[in-house]
N, C-alpha and C positions, 0 to 999 in steps of 0.2 A: 504494499499499500504506500503510495506517494502522496505528497501534499496536493499535487495536480489532480490526482484521482479524487481528492476530497473537494476540488473546486478552486484550489489555490492558483493564482496566475500573477502576471507582472503588475497588475493593478494593486493587488494586496501587498506584493513586495514593496511597491513604492510607498504605500501607506505605512508599511512597517518601518521603513527607513525614515520617512518624514516625522514619525512619532518616536524616533530614536529607540526602537526595539530590537536593533540588530544583535545585541548581545544576548537576547532571550531566545528561547525556542518558540515555535508557532504551532498551535493546534486549534482544532475546531470543536466547539461545544456540541456534543451529540445527544446529551440528556441533561435535564434540569428538573429537580424535584425538591421544593422547599429549600432552595439555596444549597442544594448538594448537586454538584456538577460532575459529569463525565466528559473528559477531554480526549479527543482522538488525535493521534500523531502517527507519522510513519512507523514509529517503534511500538505502537500499541495503544491501549486505552488506560487512562489514569483518572483517579479521583482528584478533582480539582478544589482548591480552597482559595478564596479571594483574599488578598493581603489587606491588612488593617487600613492602610491609606486609601485604598480603592473603596472600601466600605465607608470610611469616614467622609470622603468627598462626594459620595453619591447623594444627589439631591432628591431623587426619586427612584421608584423600583425599576424604571426603565434604564437607569444607569448601571444596573447589574448585568452580568452576562445572560444571554438568552440562547436557546437552541438555534444553531446556525451561525453564531458569532465566531469570529476569528480572535484568538486571544494570545497575548505574550505570556509565556510561561517559564518557570525554572523548576527543576526537579529537586525535591527535598526528602524524598523517600522512594524506595523501589517502585511503589505502587501509587505515589502521590505527587502532585505538582502544585506550585503556587501560581495563581493567576495575577499577574501584575497590571494588565490593562487590556482593554477591548478595542480592536481596530474599528474605526468609524463604519457604520453600517451602510450598505448600499440600499437596501430596502428593509422595511419593517412592517409586517402585518400585525395590526393591533386592534383591539376592540375596547369599549368602555368596560372597566373592571366591574365584575358582578358585585353589587352591594356597596360599592364605593364610588358615589357620583363625583365626577370630575377627575377620576383617576383612570389611567390606561393600563391595559394588560397586553404585553407582547406575546403574540402567538408564535411567531418565528421571525428570524432575522436573515437577511441575505438570501432571499427567495427569488428565483427566476420566474417560476410558474406556479399557479395554484390550481389544484384539482378540486373543484367543488363537487362533492359526492352527494347525490340525492337518490332515494329509492323510488322505484316506479310503483311499488305495491302498497305503500302506507301513506305517511303524512306528506305527500308531495305538495310543495308550497312554493309557488313562484315568487311570492313576496319575500320569502327567506332567501331565495336565490338572489334577488336584487340586492339584498342586504349583504350577502357575501361578495357580490360584484363590487359594491361600494367599498368595502374593505380592500379589495384587490386593487382597484383603480386608485384609491387614496395612497396605497403603498407603491404604485407603479409597477405592479406585478401582473403578468399576463394570465388571465383566467381560462380554464377549460372546464366544461360541465361533464361529469361522468355519471350517467344514469345507470344505476345498478339494479339487480333483481329483475331484469327484463324477462326472465324465464317464468315469472310468476304472474304475468299479465298476458292478455291476448294480443295478437297482432294489431287489432283495431284499437284497443286501449293504448298500446304503445305509440300508434300513429298519432292519436289525440294529444298525448302527453308531449311528444316532440313538437307538434304543431303549436301547442300552447306556449311552449318555450320560444319558439321562433317568432311568434307574434309579438311577444314582449321584449325578447332579448335578441339583439342583432350582432352579428360578426363575433360570436363566441362559439368555438367548436363544441358540438354535443357528441359524446362517444358513449354508445350503449354496450353494456357488458352484463355478464352473469358470472358471479364468483363461483357458483356451483357447477355449471356446465362449462365454464371457461370461455364462453362465447364473448368475443370482442377483446379479450385480454391481449392477444397478439397484436391487434390493431392499436390498442392503447400503448403498448410497448414501443411501437414505431414512432410515437409522438415524444418519447422521452430521449433526450439528447445527452450525450456524454459530457461530463463537466458542469451540468446544470443542476440546480436544486429545486425540487418540487415539494409542495406542501399540501397535505390532505385537509380539506375543510368540510364540515358536515355535522349533522346531528348524530346522537347515539343510535346504534342499530341500523345504519344505512350500509354497512359493510366495509368501513374503512380498514379495519384491522385485517379482515379476510382479504381484502384487496392488497394490502401490504405484503401478506404472505404469498399471494399469487404472483406479485411482481418480483418478490425476492426469490421465489422458486423453493422456499422452505418455510417452515412454521416458526416465525420469529415473534409473532404477536398472539396473545391469548384471544380467543373468540367465545362469544356466548350468543345463544339464540334470543330472539325477541320474546319479551314477557307475554305469556299467553293470556294473562288477566288484563293487562293494560294496553297491550299491543304497542308498547313503547320500548325504545332501545335501552339497554343497560350499559352503563359506563364500564367498558372492559379496559380501555387504555387509561391508566391513572396519571400518566405524565407524558410530556412530549419527548419524542425519540427520533433521531436522525439515523437513517439506515443507508448504507452504500449498496446500490443496486449492482447485480452481477454484470449487466451489460454496460455499466457506466451511468453516472448520474447519482444524485442523492435524493432520498425521499424522507420527509418529515411526517410522522403520524401524530395526530393530536387527539386529546380526549374529545368526546362529542360535545358540542355547544348547543345548549337550549336557549341561550340568550346571545344575541348578536348586536350588542349595543354600539351605536354610532358615536364617534368622537368628532373632533373639528375637521371633518373630511368634506369640505365644500367641493373641492374639485373632484373627489371620488363620486359624490352624489350627481354632479353634473355629467360625468362620463357614464355612470350607470343609467342615467335618465337623459341620454343625449337628445332624444326627440323633444323633451320638454325644454331643454336648453336652447335648441334651435327655434322652437316656437316662441320662446320668451323674447327673442329679438323683435318680434312684432307687437309686443305689449306697448301700451300707451305710455306707461310710466317705467322709467329705467329701474327703479327700485321696487317693481311690482312682486308681491309675495305670492301671486297666483291663488289667492283665496277668495277675495270679494271685489277686487278693483274693477272699475269700469274700463273697458278697452283692453281687457286681459286676453291675449291670443291663446293662452293655454286653457283657460276656462272655456273659451269659444270652441276650441278643438274638442274638448270633452263633451260639451253640449251637442255638437254636430256629429258625434260618434267617430271623430278622426283620431282620438286618443283614448286608450283604454282607461276606463274610469278606476278600475282597481289599482292599475299602475300609478295613476295620478294620486289616489288617496294614500298609497304606500309612500310615494314621494313626499307628500305633505307630513306624514308621520316622521319620516326620517329627518326632514328639515327641522321639525319642532325639537327632536332629540338633539340634533346638532347645535341648534341655538341655545338650548338648555345647558348643554355641555360647555359651550363657549362662556355663557354667563356665569356658570359655576367656576370655571377656571379664573375668569376675571375677578370674581368676588374673592376667591382664595388668594390671588396675588395681592389684592388690595389689603386683605387682613395681614398677610405676611409682611407687606411694606409698612403697615401701621405698627406691627409688633416690632420690627426691626428698628423703627424710629424711636419707639418707646425704650427699647434696650439701650439705644445710643445716648438718649437723653438721660437715662438713669446713670449710665457710666459717667457722663459728663458731670452730673450733679455730685456723684460720689468723689470724683476727682477734685471738685472745688471745695470739698469739706476739709 
């Protein structure tokens, strides 16, 4: 195994030099679970521990290493390394942290392509697809839609599903597969390029772990059946894991996501809803919110049946989430600024005594 096979190239080497990490080794984070890291290098896999300075200077959780990151390391034990720094990320797929408004959660870093996995037989949801697309576009990651469990629906049902995707989502490849019969797996492998990193996104129970096993050609991930009582997926993958594919390329498997919260991803929303962005050029007001304004070209398109109403309503929901996230961030920064000013004044008063 070489660094190049892990995705390392001249770009990362330049970043390594510009950040003065030449005296350190380089590895890639392949697993992270509650601040426990596994770092992969050409020599093997090591348990990684971040140094105190990196922990002390971190301003938020996003400053800590994430799966997919390239890190500067030094060995201090036969099976352990110290993590001294994280090379600047090329791309970051992130969502709003569950239960922590105004906080982000990194799903994976330095991803080239995202495989959005949806099942054809259960809670197929185009609104959720558009959410995943927004995360991808905000991160500047190219998306592909993988429609699994096609063996469990009829040909007519499958045609309706793919048609509904194509009506709402343009210029995104849709690959149909069955993890059980292996239909479409060979076709999917043809889309995976050597030296590129892929990330699986999707809800629990759609077949991400089984797909990982099929793409790896061996059982590397535990799998469970769908709950017979709730018909919902069970969390099998408990943490993020990067795998090196046999034919080249890297694949990140993720725990299933029941919540896909939107952060400050204005560009991502515009790209995911490009039809609305194009229509908005014809709005009477430049700052049109597309909710109730006179002369709104978007509302007119919905009323005339030229724009899918469900997609429009999903767009409005995500816009409200984004605005709320932005306002929460602004409020938190204001509080931090006020607190900092208070501490500064306190120290000044103490010095004058």
